[in-house]
PyMOL Python script that loads the backbone (N, CA, C, O; Angstrom):
from pymol import cmd

cmd.read_pdbstr("""\
ATOM      1  N   UNK A   1      -0.148 -14.384  16.853  1.00  0.00           N
ATOM      2  CA  UNK A   1      -0.863 -13.873  16.040  1.00  0.00           C
ATOM      3  C   UNK A   1      -1.010 -14.726  14.887  1.00  0.00           C
ATOM      4  O   UNK A   1      -2.084 -14.999  14.350  1.00  0.00           O
ATOM      5  N   UNK A   2       0.465 -15.247  14.438  1.00  0.00           N
ATOM      6  CA  UNK A   2       0.789 -15.936  13.222  1.00  0.00           C
ATOM      7  C   UNK A   2      -0.129 -16.702  12.408  1.00  0.00           C
ATOM      8  O   UNK A   2      -0.287 -16.425  11.219  1.00  0.00           O
ATOM      9  N   UNK A   3      -0.824 -17.775  13.051  1.00  0.00           N
ATOM     10  CA  UNK A   3      -1.282 -18.497  12.561  1.00  0.00           C
ATOM     11  C   UNK A   3      -2.859 -18.923  13.004  1.00  0.00           C
ATOM     12  O   UNK A   3      -3.313 -20.056  12.848  1.00  0.00           O
ATOM     13  N   UNK A   4      -3.608 -17.774  13.593  1.00  0.00           N
ATOM     14  CA  UNK A   4      -4.716 -17.842  13.936  1.00  0.00           C
ATOM     15  C   UNK A   4      -6.028 -17.752  12.552  1.00  0.00           C
ATOM     16  O   UNK A   4      -6.122 -16.931  11.640  1.00  0.00           O
ATOM     17  N   UNK A   5      -6.611 -18.552  12.775  1.00  0.00           N
ATOM     18  CA  UNK A   5      -7.703 -17.943  11.890  1.00  0.00           C
ATOM     19  C   UNK A   5      -8.731 -16.747  12.073  1.00  0.00           C
ATOM     20  O   UNK A   5      -9.113 -16.676  13.241  1.00  0.00           O
ATOM     21  N   UNK A   6      -9.292 -15.769  11.219  1.00  0.00           N
ATOM     22  CA  UNK A   6     -10.036 -15.395  11.796  1.00  0.00           C
ATOM     23  C   UNK A   6     -11.126 -15.581  12.558  1.00  0.00           C
ATOM     24  O   UNK A   6     -11.470 -14.616  13.241  1.00  0.00           O
ATOM     25  N   UNK A   7     -11.865 -16.728  12.631  1.00  0.00           N
ATOM     26  CA  UNK A   7     -12.639 -17.054  13.591  1.00  0.00           C
ATOM     27  C   UNK A   7     -12.161 -17.316  14.993  1.00  0.00           C
ATOM     28  O   UNK A   7     -12.852 -17.173  16.001  1.00  0.00           O
ATOM     29  N   UNK A   8     -10.704 -17.779  14.949  1.00  0.00           N
ATOM     30  CA  UNK A   8     -10.124 -17.842  16.375  1.00  0.00           C
ATOM     31  C   UNK A   8      -9.919 -16.627  17.064  1.00  0.00           C
ATOM     32  O   UNK A   8      -9.983 -16.467  18.283  1.00  0.00           O
ATOM     33  N   UNK A   9      -9.604 -15.563  15.979  1.00  0.00           N
ATOM     34  CA  UNK A   9      -9.104 -14.139  16.492  1.00  0.00           C
ATOM     35  C   UNK A   9     -10.329 -13.565  17.038  1.00  0.00           C
ATOM     36  O   UNK A   9     -10.369 -12.875  18.057  1.00  0.00           O
ATOM     37  N   UNK A  10     -11.373 -13.898  16.277  1.00  0.00           N
ATOM     38  CA  UNK A  10     -12.674 -13.087  16.890  1.00  0.00           C
ATOM     39  C   UNK A  10     -13.460 -13.617  17.849  1.00  0.00           C
ATOM     40  O   UNK A  10     -14.469 -13.133  18.363  1.00  0.00           O
ATOM     41  N   UNK A  11     -12.827 -14.832  18.089  1.00  0.00           N
ATOM     42  CA  UNK A  11     -13.594 -15.714  19.602  1.00  0.00           C
ATOM     43  C   UNK A  11     -12.217 -15.243  20.640  1.00  0.00           C
ATOM     44  O   UNK A  11     -12.508 -15.294  21.835  1.00  0.00           O
ATOM     45  N   UNK A  12     -11.194 -14.928  20.423  1.00  0.00           N
ATOM     46  CA  UNK A  12     -10.322 -14.254  21.333  1.00  0.00           C
ATOM     47  C   UNK A  12     -10.708 -12.674  21.821  1.00  0.00           C
ATOM     48  O   UNK A  12     -10.770 -12.353  23.007  1.00  0.00           O
ATOM     49  N   UNK A  13     -10.938 -11.814  20.770  1.00  0.00           N
ATOM     50  CA  UNK A  13     -11.741 -10.666  21.069  1.00  0.00           C
ATOM     51  C   UNK A  13     -13.116 -10.946  22.364  1.00  0.00           C
ATOM     52  O   UNK A  13     -13.360 -10.471  23.473  1.00  0.00           O
ATOM     53  N   UNK A  14     -13.615 -11.743  21.668  1.00  0.00           N
ATOM     54  CA  UNK A  14     -14.804 -12.080  22.848  1.00  0.00           C
ATOM     55  C   UNK A  14     -14.555 -12.606  24.284  1.00  0.00           C
ATOM     56  O   UNK A  14     -15.208 -12.192  25.242  1.00  0.00           O
ATOM     57  N   UNK A  15     -13.636 -13.482  24.380  1.00  0.00           N
ATOM     58  CA  UNK A  15     -13.035 -13.866  25.560  1.00  0.00           C
ATOM     59  C   UNK A  15     -12.493 -12.554  26.367  1.00  0.00           C
ATOM     60  O   UNK A  15     -12.784 -12.388  27.551  1.00  0.00           O
ATOM     61  N   UNK A  16     -11.807 -11.775  25.747  1.00  0.00           N
ATOM     62  CA  UNK A  16     -11.357 -10.742  26.139  1.00  0.00           C
ATOM     63  C   UNK A  16     -12.548  -9.817  26.338  1.00  0.00           C
ATOM     64  O   UNK A  16     -12.181  -8.686  26.655  1.00  0.00           O
ATOM     65  N   UNK A  17     -13.657  -9.940  26.260  1.00  0.00           N
ATOM     66  CA  UNK A  17     -14.589  -8.894  26.802  1.00  0.00           C
ATOM     67  C   UNK A  17     -15.017  -8.059  25.424  1.00  0.00           C
ATOM     68  O   UNK A  17     -16.015  -7.347  25.536  1.00  0.00           O
ATOM     69  N   UNK A  18     -14.418  -8.087  24.277  1.00  0.00           N
ATOM     70  CA  UNK A  18     -14.902  -7.380  23.301  1.00  0.00           C
ATOM     71  C   UNK A  18     -15.940  -7.919  22.486  1.00  0.00           C
ATOM     72  O   UNK A  18     -15.586  -8.632  21.546  1.00  0.00           O
ATOM     73  N   UNK A  19     -16.990  -7.741  22.644  1.00  0.00           N
ATOM     74  CA  UNK A  19     -18.388  -8.823  21.816  1.00  0.00           C
ATOM     75  C   UNK A  19     -18.943  -7.777  20.838  1.00  0.00           C
ATOM     76  O   UNK A  19     -19.552  -6.752  21.144  1.00  0.00           O
ATOM     77  N   UNK A  20     -18.565  -8.301  19.358  1.00  0.00           N
ATOM     78  CA  UNK A  20     -19.024  -8.100  18.134  1.00  0.00           C
ATOM     79  C   UNK A  20     -20.291  -8.580  17.956  1.00  0.00           C
ATOM     80  O   UNK A  20     -20.512  -9.686  18.449  1.00  0.00           O
ATOM     81  N   UNK A  21     -21.356  -7.921  17.263  1.00  0.00           N
ATOM     82  CA  UNK A  21     -22.521  -8.401  17.261  1.00  0.00           C
ATOM     83  C   UNK A  21     -22.579  -9.358  16.142  1.00  0.00           C
ATOM     84  O   UNK A  21     -21.615  -9.548  15.400  1.00  0.00           O
ATOM     85  N   UNK A  22     -23.681  -9.944  16.026  1.00  0.00           N
ATOM     86  CA  UNK A  22     -23.623 -11.243  14.743  1.00  0.00           C
ATOM     87  C   UNK A  22     -23.428 -10.369  13.466  1.00  0.00           C
ATOM     88  O   UNK A  22     -22.842 -10.910  12.529  1.00  0.00           O
ATOM     89  N   UNK A  23     -23.894  -8.946  13.302  1.00  0.00           N
ATOM     90  CA  UNK A  23     -24.129  -8.287  11.917  1.00  0.00           C
ATOM     91  C   UNK A  23     -22.804  -7.666  11.699  1.00  0.00           C
ATOM     92  O   UNK A  23     -22.430  -7.401  10.556  1.00  0.00           O
ATOM     93  N   UNK A  24     -22.082  -7.424  12.731  1.00  0.00           N
ATOM     94  CA  UNK A  24     -20.525  -6.899  12.669  1.00  0.00           C
ATOM     95  C   UNK A  24     -19.750  -8.162  12.031  1.00  0.00           C
ATOM     96  O   UNK A  24     -19.052  -8.074  11.021  1.00  0.00           O
ATOM     97  N   UNK A  25     -19.962  -9.312  12.738  1.00  0.00           N
ATOM     98  CA  UNK A  25     -19.124 -10.473  12.214  1.00  0.00           C
ATOM     99  C   UNK A  25     -19.281 -10.619  10.783  1.00  0.00           C
ATOM    100  O   UNK A  25     -18.395 -10.695   9.931  1.00  0.00           O
ATOM    101  N   UNK A  26     -20.714 -10.651  10.624  1.00  0.00           N
ATOM    102  CA  UNK A  26     -20.718 -11.010   9.106  1.00  0.00           C
ATOM    103  C   UNK A  26     -20.360 -10.161   8.151  1.00  0.00           C
ATOM    104  O   UNK A  26     -19.895 -10.474   7.055  1.00  0.00           O
ATOM    105  N   UNK A  27     -20.693  -8.450   8.788  1.00  0.00           N
ATOM    106  CA  UNK A  27     -19.704  -7.661   7.679  1.00  0.00           C
ATOM    107  C   UNK A  27     -18.405  -7.520   7.717  1.00  0.00           C
ATOM    108  O   UNK A  27     -17.951  -6.697   6.922  1.00  0.00           O
ATOM    109  N   UNK A  28     -17.463  -8.220   8.584  1.00  0.00           N
ATOM    110  CA  UNK A  28     -15.998  -8.573   8.704  1.00  0.00           C
ATOM    111  C   UNK A  28     -15.974  -9.535   7.802  1.00  0.00           C
ATOM    112  O   UNK A  28     -14.893  -9.596   7.217  1.00  0.00           O
ATOM    113  N   UNK A  29     -16.900 -10.446   7.410  1.00  0.00           N
ATOM    114  CA  UNK A  29     -16.349 -11.808   6.847  1.00  0.00           C
ATOM    115  C   UNK A  29     -16.909 -11.214   5.264  1.00  0.00           C
ATOM    116  O   UNK A  29     -16.443 -11.836   4.309  1.00  0.00           O
ATOM    117  N   UNK A  30     -17.697 -10.267   4.995  1.00  0.00           N
ATOM    118  CA  UNK A  30     -18.160  -9.702   3.726  1.00  0.00           C
ATOM    119  C   UNK A  30     -16.951  -8.804   3.438  1.00  0.00           C
ATOM    120  O   UNK A  30     -16.545  -8.940   2.284  1.00  0.00           O
ATOM    121  N   UNK A  31     -16.423  -8.121   4.014  1.00  0.00           N
ATOM    122  CA  UNK A  31     -15.588  -7.360   3.710  1.00  0.00           C
ATOM    123  C   UNK A  31     -13.917  -7.969   3.290  1.00  0.00           C
ATOM    124  O   UNK A  31     -13.005  -7.415   2.677  1.00  0.00           O
ATOM    125  N   UNK A  32     -13.995  -9.056   3.792  1.00  0.00           N
ATOM    126  CA  UNK A  32     -12.866  -9.896   3.592  1.00  0.00           C
ATOM    127  C   UNK A  32     -13.138 -10.753   2.365  1.00  0.00           C
ATOM    128  O   UNK A  32     -12.158 -11.020   1.670  1.00  0.00           O
ATOM    129  N   UNK A  33     -13.971 -11.083   2.108  1.00  0.00           N
ATOM    130  CA  UNK A  33     -14.572 -11.748   0.805  1.00  0.00           C
ATOM    131  C   UNK A  33     -14.568 -10.641  -0.189  1.00  0.00           C
ATOM    132  O   UNK A  33     -13.814 -10.857  -1.138  1.00  0.00           O
ATOM    133  N   UNK A  34     -15.214  -9.509  -0.222  1.00  0.00           N
ATOM    134  CA  UNK A  34     -15.371  -8.534  -0.834  1.00  0.00           C
ATOM    135  C   UNK A  34     -13.905  -8.135  -1.367  1.00  0.00           C
ATOM    136  O   UNK A  34     -13.951  -8.036  -2.593  1.00  0.00           O
ATOM    137  N   UNK A  35     -12.544  -7.859  -0.828  1.00  0.00           N
ATOM    138  CA  UNK A  35     -11.723  -7.325  -1.103  1.00  0.00           C
ATOM    139  C   UNK A  35     -10.719  -8.307  -1.634  1.00  0.00           C
ATOM    140  O   UNK A  35      -9.818  -7.974  -2.403  1.00  0.00           O
ATOM    141  N   UNK A  36     -10.959  -9.876  -1.072  1.00  0.00           N
ATOM    142  CA  UNK A  36     -10.114 -10.888  -1.422  1.00  0.00           C
ATOM    143  C   UNK A  36      -9.183 -11.043  -0.193  1.00  0.00           C
ATOM    144  O   UNK A  36      -8.399 -11.991  -0.166  1.00  0.00           O
ATOM    145  N   UNK A  37      -9.236 -10.137   0.839  1.00  0.00           N
ATOM    146  CA  UNK A  37      -8.251 -10.452   1.765  1.00  0.00           C
ATOM    147  C   UNK A  37      -8.217 -11.731   2.545  1.00  0.00           C
ATOM    148  O   UNK A  37      -9.243 -12.343   2.839  1.00  0.00           O
ATOM    149  N   UNK A  38      -6.859 -12.166   2.914  1.00  0.00           N
ATOM    150  CA  UNK A  38      -6.850 -13.517   3.625  1.00  0.00           C
ATOM    151  C   UNK A  38      -7.203 -13.042   5.155  1.00  0.00           C
ATOM    152  O   UNK A  38      -7.684 -11.962   5.498  1.00  0.00           O
ATOM    153  N   UNK A  39      -6.835 -14.130   5.958  1.00  0.00           N
ATOM    154  CA  UNK A  39      -7.049 -13.988   7.615  1.00  0.00           C
ATOM    155  C   UNK A  39      -6.652 -12.991   8.251  1.00  0.00           C
ATOM    156  O   UNK A  39      -7.317 -12.179   8.894  1.00  0.00           O
ATOM    157  N   UNK A  40      -5.021 -13.068   7.996  1.00  0.00           N
ATOM    158  CA  UNK A  40      -3.889 -12.207   8.274  1.00  0.00           C
ATOM    159  C   UNK A  40      -4.251 -10.930   8.206  1.00  0.00           C
ATOM    160  O   UNK A  40      -4.301 -10.243   9.227  1.00  0.00           O
ATOM    161  N   UNK A  41      -4.561 -10.429   6.952  1.00  0.00           N
ATOM    162  CA  UNK A  41      -4.955  -9.147   6.403  1.00  0.00           C
ATOM    163  C   UNK A  41      -6.088  -8.821   7.436  1.00  0.00           C
ATOM    164  O   UNK A  41      -5.917  -8.053   8.383  1.00  0.00           O
ATOM    165  N   UNK A  42      -7.440  -9.572   7.127  1.00  0.00           N
ATOM    166  CA  UNK A  42      -8.465  -8.953   7.975  1.00  0.00           C
ATOM    167  C   UNK A  42      -8.474  -8.629   9.579  1.00  0.00           C
ATOM    168  O   UNK A  42      -9.156  -7.832  10.223  1.00  0.00           O
ATOM    169  N   UNK A  43      -7.295  -9.701  10.042  1.00  0.00           N
ATOM    170  CA  UNK A  43      -7.117  -9.186  11.492  1.00  0.00           C
ATOM    171  C   UNK A  43      -6.323  -7.969  11.539  1.00  0.00           C
ATOM    172  O   UNK A  43      -6.600  -7.151  12.416  1.00  0.00           O
ATOM    173  N   UNK A  44      -5.493  -7.759  10.825  1.00  0.00           N
ATOM    174  CA  UNK A  44      -4.901  -6.551  11.072  1.00  0.00           C
ATOM    175  C   UNK A  44      -5.466  -5.742  10.759  1.00  0.00           C
ATOM    176  O   UNK A  44      -5.303  -4.763  11.487  1.00  0.00           O
ATOM    177  N   UNK A  45      -6.303  -5.561   9.760  1.00  0.00           N
ATOM    178  CA  UNK A  45      -7.413  -4.439   9.756  1.00  0.00           C
ATOM    179  C   UNK A  45      -8.466  -4.347  10.751  1.00  0.00           C
ATOM    180  O   UNK A  45      -8.989  -3.240  10.876  1.00  0.00           O
ATOM    181  N   UNK A  46      -8.930  -5.421  11.578  1.00  0.00           N
ATOM    182  CA  UNK A  46      -9.849  -5.014  12.528  1.00  0.00           C
ATOM    183  C   UNK A  46      -9.009  -4.447  13.987  1.00  0.00           C
ATOM    184  O   UNK A  46      -9.458  -3.715  14.869  1.00  0.00           O
ATOM    185  N   UNK A  47      -7.759  -5.019  13.884  1.00  0.00           N
ATOM    186  CA  UNK A  47      -7.015  -4.630  15.376  1.00  0.00           C
ATOM    187  C   UNK A  47      -6.567  -3.322  15.171  1.00  0.00           C
ATOM    188  O   UNK A  47      -6.357  -2.590  16.138  1.00  0.00           O
ATOM    189  N   UNK A  48      -6.365  -2.874  13.807  1.00  0.00           N
ATOM    190  CA  UNK A  48      -6.129  -1.317  13.547  1.00  0.00           C
ATOM    191  C   UNK A  48      -7.543  -0.529  13.905  1.00  0.00           C
ATOM    192  O   UNK A  48      -7.657   0.334  14.775  1.00  0.00           O
ATOM    193  N   UNK A  49      -8.698  -1.071  12.952  1.00  0.00           N
ATOM    194  CA  UNK A  49      -9.674  -0.336  13.319  1.00  0.00           C
ATOM    195  C   UNK A  49     -10.225  -0.341  14.855  1.00  0.00           C
ATOM    196  O   UNK A  49     -10.884   0.626  15.237  1.00  0.00           O
ATOM    197  N   UNK A  50      -9.990  -1.294  15.625  1.00  0.00           N
ATOM    198  CA  UNK A  50     -10.425  -1.275  17.022  1.00  0.00           C
ATOM    199  C   UNK A  50      -9.570  -0.426  17.664  1.00  0.00           C
ATOM    200  O   UNK A  50     -10.057   0.109  18.660  1.00  0.00           O
ATOM    201  N   UNK A  51      -8.074  -0.047  17.308  1.00  0.00           N
ATOM    202  CA  UNK A  51      -7.177   0.667  18.256  1.00  0.00           C
ATOM    203  C   UNK A  51      -7.470   2.092  17.943  1.00  0.00           C
ATOM    204  O   UNK A  51      -7.426   2.964  18.810  1.00  0.00           O
ATOM    205  N   UNK A  52      -7.822   2.366  16.475  1.00  0.00           N
ATOM    206  CA  UNK A  52      -7.952   3.748  16.048  1.00  0.00           C
ATOM    207  C   UNK A  52      -9.156   4.305  16.538  1.00  0.00           C
ATOM    208  O   UNK A  52      -9.215   5.473  16.922  1.00  0.00           O
ATOM    209  N   UNK A  53     -10.277   3.406  16.546  1.00  0.00           N
ATOM    210  CA  UNK A  53     -11.557   3.935  16.403  1.00  0.00           C
ATOM    211  C   UNK A  53     -12.433   3.659  17.710  1.00  0.00           C
ATOM    212  O   UNK A  53     -13.546   4.142  17.914  1.00  0.00           O
ATOM    213  N   UNK A  54     -11.535   2.552  18.801  1.00  0.00           N
ATOM    214  CA  UNK A  54     -12.014   2.206  20.192  1.00  0.00           C
ATOM    215  C   UNK A  54     -13.618   1.719  20.115  1.00  0.00           C
ATOM    216  O   UNK A  54     -14.441   1.780  21.029  1.00  0.00           O
ATOM    217  N   UNK A  55     -13.803   1.253  18.848  1.00  0.00           N
ATOM    218  CA  UNK A  55     -15.034   0.272  18.743  1.00  0.00           C
ATOM    219  C   UNK A  55     -15.195  -0.251  16.952  1.00  0.00           C
ATOM    220  O   UNK A  55     -14.739   0.484  16.077  1.00  0.00           O
ATOM    221  N   UNK A  56     -15.765  -1.341  16.663  1.00  0.00           N
ATOM    222  CA  UNK A  56     -15.619  -1.627  15.492  1.00  0.00           C
ATOM    223  C   UNK A  56     -16.401  -0.582  14.340  1.00  0.00           C
ATOM    224  O   UNK A  56     -17.592  -0.296  14.469  1.00  0.00           O
ATOM    225  N   UNK A  57     -15.731  -0.167  13.438  1.00  0.00           N
ATOM    226  CA  UNK A  57     -16.080   0.994  12.693  1.00  0.00           C
ATOM    227  C   UNK A  57     -16.347  -0.065  11.152  1.00  0.00           C
ATOM    228  O   UNK A  57     -15.310  -0.411  10.586  1.00  0.00           O
ATOM    229  N   UNK A  58     -17.275  -0.391  10.724  1.00  0.00           N
ATOM    230  CA  UNK A  58     -17.475  -1.204   9.387  1.00  0.00           C
ATOM    231  C   UNK A  58     -16.637  -0.541   8.179  1.00  0.00           C
ATOM    232  O   UNK A  58     -15.778  -1.103   7.499  1.00  0.00           O
ATOM    233  N   UNK A  59     -17.124   0.877   8.069  1.00  0.00           N
ATOM    234  CA  UNK A  59     -16.570   1.849   6.929  1.00  0.00           C
ATOM    235  C   UNK A  59     -14.891   1.880   7.043  1.00  0.00           C
ATOM    236  O   UNK A  59     -14.127   1.697   6.095  1.00  0.00           O
ATOM    237  N   UNK A  60     -14.581   2.102   8.154  1.00  0.00           N
ATOM    238  CA  UNK A  60     -12.997   2.293   8.353  1.00  0.00           C
ATOM    239  C   UNK A  60     -12.414   0.863   8.146  1.00  0.00           C
ATOM    240  O   UNK A  60     -11.454   0.776   7.380  1.00  0.00           O
ATOM    241  N   UNK A  61     -12.844  -0.172   8.691  1.00  0.00           N
ATOM    242  CA  UNK A  61     -12.428  -1.476   8.218  1.00  0.00           C
ATOM    243  C   UNK A  61     -12.277  -1.684   6.943  1.00  0.00           C
ATOM    244  O   UNK A  61     -11.172  -2.044   6.538  1.00  0.00           O
ATOM    245  N   UNK A  62     -13.317  -1.507   6.076  1.00  0.00           N
ATOM    246  CA  UNK A  62     -13.423  -1.708   4.745  1.00  0.00           C
ATOM    247  C   UNK A  62     -12.215  -1.142   4.159  1.00  0.00           C
ATOM    248  O   UNK A  62     -11.298  -1.770   3.631  1.00  0.00           O
ATOM    249  N   UNK A  63     -12.353   0.521   4.363  1.00  0.00           N
ATOM    250  CA  UNK A  63     -11.376   1.110   4.080  1.00  0.00           C
ATOM    251  C   UNK A  63      -9.878   0.795   4.122  1.00  0.00           C
ATOM    252  O   UNK A  63      -9.098   0.902   3.176  1.00  0.00           O
ATOM    253  N   UNK A  64      -9.601   0.393   5.360  1.00  0.00           N
ATOM    254  CA  UNK A  64      -8.275  -0.395   5.381  1.00  0.00           C
ATOM    255  C   UNK A  64      -8.035  -1.664   4.379  1.00  0.00           C
ATOM    256  O   UNK A  64      -6.966  -1.793   3.782  1.00  0.00           O
ATOM    257  N   UNK A  65      -8.811  -2.331   4.280  1.00  0.00           N
ATOM    258  CA  UNK A  65      -9.113  -3.372   3.399  1.00  0.00           C
ATOM    259  C   UNK A  65      -8.643  -2.994   2.026  1.00  0.00           C
ATOM    260  O   UNK A  65      -7.609  -3.332   1.449  1.00  0.00           O
ATOM    261  N   UNK A  66      -9.588  -2.249   1.641  1.00  0.00           N
ATOM    262  CA  UNK A  66      -9.528  -1.825   0.086  1.00  0.00           C
ATOM    263  C   UNK A  66      -7.859  -0.724   0.272  1.00  0.00           C
ATOM    264  O   UNK A  66      -7.242  -0.541  -0.777  1.00  0.00           O
ATOM    265  N   UNK A  67      -7.471  -0.303   1.142  1.00  0.00           N
ATOM    266  CA  UNK A  67      -6.090   0.249   0.926  1.00  0.00           C
ATOM    267  C   UNK A  67      -4.987  -0.754   0.917  1.00  0.00           C
ATOM    268  O   UNK A  67      -3.925  -0.309   0.482  1.00  0.00           O
ATOM    269  N   UNK A  68      -4.985  -2.163   1.343  1.00  0.00           N
ATOM    270  CA  UNK A  68      -4.460  -3.161   1.578  1.00  0.00           C
ATOM    271  C   UNK A  68      -4.587  -3.600  -0.070  1.00  0.00           C
ATOM    272  O   UNK A  68      -3.595  -3.549  -0.797  1.00  0.00           O
ATOM    273  N   UNK A  69      -5.889  -4.026  -0.561  1.00  0.00           N
ATOM    274  CA  UNK A  69      -6.036  -4.310  -1.869  1.00  0.00           C
ATOM    275  C   UNK A  69      -5.664  -3.139  -3.052  1.00  0.00           C
ATOM    276  O   UNK A  69      -5.443  -3.514  -4.203  1.00  0.00           O
ATOM    277  N   UNK A  70      -5.629  -2.209  -2.819  1.00  0.00           N
ATOM    278  CA  UNK A  70      -4.844  -1.224  -3.931  1.00  0.00           C
ATOM    279  C   UNK A  70      -3.448  -1.223  -3.840  1.00  0.00           C
ATOM    280  O   UNK A  70      -2.852  -0.972  -4.887  1.00  0.00           O
ATOM    281  N   UNK A  71      -2.633  -1.493  -2.610  1.00  0.00           N
ATOM    282  CA  UNK A  71      -1.421  -1.673  -2.646  1.00  0.00           C
ATOM    283  C   UNK A  71      -0.588  -3.093  -3.102  1.00  0.00           C
ATOM    284  O   UNK A  71       0.633  -3.247  -3.138  1.00  0.00           O
ATOM    285  N   UNK A  72      -1.826  -4.234  -3.492  1.00  0.00           N
ATOM    286  CA  UNK A  72      -1.220  -5.479  -3.689  1.00  0.00           C
ATOM    287  C   UNK A  72      -0.618  -5.958  -2.290  1.00  0.00           C
ATOM    288  O   UNK A  72       0.434  -6.594  -2.346  1.00  0.00           O
ATOM    289  N   UNK A  73      -1.131  -5.736  -1.163  1.00  0.00           N
ATOM    290  CA  UNK A  73      -0.630  -6.127   0.168  1.00  0.00           C
ATOM    291  C   UNK A  73      -0.808  -7.738   0.304  1.00  0.00           C
ATOM    292  O   UNK A  73      -1.897  -8.188  -0.054  1.00  0.00           O
ATOM    293  N   UNK A  74      -0.119  -8.371   0.647  1.00  0.00           N
ATOM    294  CA  UNK A  74      -0.584  -9.940   0.833  1.00  0.00           C
ATOM    295  C   UNK A  74      -0.074 -10.714   2.121  1.00  0.00           C
ATOM    296  O   UNK A  74      -0.360 -11.876   2.412  1.00  0.00           O
ATOM    297  N   UNK A  75       0.757  -9.822   2.855  1.00  0.00           N
ATOM    298  CA  UNK A  75       1.069 -10.181   4.118  1.00  0.00           C
ATOM    299  C   UNK A  75       0.680  -9.341   5.531  1.00  0.00           C
ATOM    300  O   UNK A  75       0.138  -8.246   5.380  1.00  0.00           O
ATOM    301  N   UNK A  76       0.912  -9.772   6.751  1.00  0.00           N
ATOM    302  CA  UNK A  76       0.496  -8.975   7.762  1.00  0.00           C
ATOM    303  C   UNK A  76       1.695  -8.074   7.930  1.00  0.00           C
ATOM    304  O   UNK A  76       1.600  -6.905   8.303  1.00  0.00           O
ATOM    305  N   UNK A  77       3.105  -8.829   7.562  1.00  0.00           N
ATOM    306  CA  UNK A  77       4.082  -7.696   7.600  1.00  0.00           C
ATOM    307  C   UNK A  77       4.113  -6.346   6.593  1.00  0.00           C
ATOM    308  O   UNK A  77       4.532  -5.229   6.896  1.00  0.00           O
ATOM    309  N   UNK A  78       3.653  -6.699   5.547  1.00  0.00           N
ATOM    310  CA  UNK A  78       3.743  -5.823   4.614  1.00  0.00           C
ATOM    311  C   UNK A  78       2.161  -4.794   5.193  1.00  0.00           C
ATOM    312  O   UNK A  78       2.136  -3.565   5.119  1.00  0.00           O
ATOM    313  N   UNK A  79       1.433  -5.318   5.527  1.00  0.00           N
ATOM    314  CA  UNK A  79       0.415  -4.507   5.671  1.00  0.00           C
ATOM    315  C   UNK A  79       0.212  -3.734   7.166  1.00  0.00           C
ATOM    316  O   UNK A  79      -0.706  -2.981   7.493  1.00  0.00           O
ATOM    317  N   UNK A  80       1.447  -4.203   8.006  1.00  0.00           N
ATOM    318  CA  UNK A  80       1.655  -3.323   9.257  1.00  0.00           C
ATOM    319  C   UNK A  80       2.354  -2.030   8.655  1.00  0.00           C
ATOM    320  O   UNK A  80       1.993  -0.865   8.824  1.00  0.00           O
ATOM    321  N   UNK A  81       3.773  -2.639   7.681  1.00  0.00           N
ATOM    322  CA  UNK A  81       4.508  -1.551   7.162  1.00  0.00           C
ATOM    323  C   UNK A  81       3.406  -0.280   6.332  1.00  0.00           C
ATOM    324  O   UNK A  81       3.385   0.840   6.844  1.00  0.00           O
ATOM    325  N   UNK A  82       2.921  -0.430   5.627  1.00  0.00           N
ATOM    326  CA  UNK A  82       1.671   0.156   5.133  1.00  0.00           C
ATOM    327  C   UNK A  82       1.338   1.354   5.959  1.00  0.00           C
ATOM    328  O   UNK A  82       1.624   2.549   5.882  1.00  0.00           O
ATOM    329  N   UNK A  83       0.513   0.490   6.919  1.00  0.00           N
ATOM    330  CA  UNK A  83      -0.442   1.232   8.037  1.00  0.00           C
ATOM    331  C   UNK A  83       0.610   2.475   8.676  1.00  0.00           C
ATOM    332  O   UNK A  83       0.262   3.629   8.924  1.00  0.00           O
ATOM    333  N   UNK A  84       2.027   1.871   8.866  1.00  0.00           N
ATOM    334  CA  UNK A  84       2.991   2.670   9.357  1.00  0.00           C
ATOM    335  C   UNK A  84       3.151   3.967   8.490  1.00  0.00           C
ATOM    336  O   UNK A  84       2.951   5.112   8.895  1.00  0.00           O
ATOM    337  N   UNK A  85       3.513   3.628   7.334  1.00  0.00           N
ATOM    338  CA  UNK A  85       4.080   4.699   6.337  1.00  0.00           C
ATOM    339  C   UNK A  85       2.636   5.684   6.270  1.00  0.00           C
ATOM    340  O   UNK A  85       2.811   6.888   6.080  1.00  0.00           O
ATOM    341  N   UNK A  86       1.275   5.187   6.421  1.00  0.00           N
ATOM    342  CA  UNK A  86       0.251   5.882   6.202  1.00  0.00           C
ATOM    343  C   UNK A  86      -0.098   6.846   7.829  1.00  0.00           C
ATOM    344  O   UNK A  86      -1.046   7.620   7.959  1.00  0.00           O
ATOM    345  N   UNK A  87       0.702   6.601   8.666  1.00  0.00           N
ATOM    346  CA  UNK A  87       0.461   6.970   9.769  1.00  0.00           C
ATOM    347  C   UNK A  87      -0.597   6.493  10.637  1.00  0.00           C
ATOM    348  O   UNK A  87      -1.250   7.282  11.319  1.00  0.00           O
ATOM    349  N   UNK A  88      -0.827   5.070  10.651  1.00  0.00           N
ATOM    350  CA  UNK A  88      -2.166   4.786  10.996  1.00  0.00           C
ATOM    351  C   UNK A  88      -1.655   3.429  12.026  1.00  0.00           C
ATOM    352  O   UNK A  88      -2.525   2.671  12.454  1.00  0.00           O
ATOM    353  N   UNK A  89      -0.345   3.225  12.337  1.00  0.00           N
ATOM    354  CA  UNK A  89       0.306   2.157  13.466  1.00  0.00           C
ATOM    355  C   UNK A  89       1.056   2.955  14.654  1.00  0.00           C
ATOM    356  O   UNK A  89       1.593   2.334  15.572  1.00  0.00           O
TER     357      UNK A  89
END
""", "prot")
cmd.dss("prot")
cmd.show_as("cartoon", "prot")
cmd.util.cbc("prot")
cmd.orient("prot")
């Protein structure tokens, strides 16, 4: 998962049968831009959202991105560690 772009990750989800609507994809990119997240952080937030919510929940996704921003998280590893600390992993 290391060097996948966000677009590649969303394509992988599609191939695996998890089909996001165009509106959901736009919201994912909006959240990424709104919080200044990089592709790695957006992917971790999407993956965590899907795992915990069993569907894409935009408000949950944004809350994860905001949590990462609040804690100045910049890497996938740090994001996973924070989510574990918060009981989200």
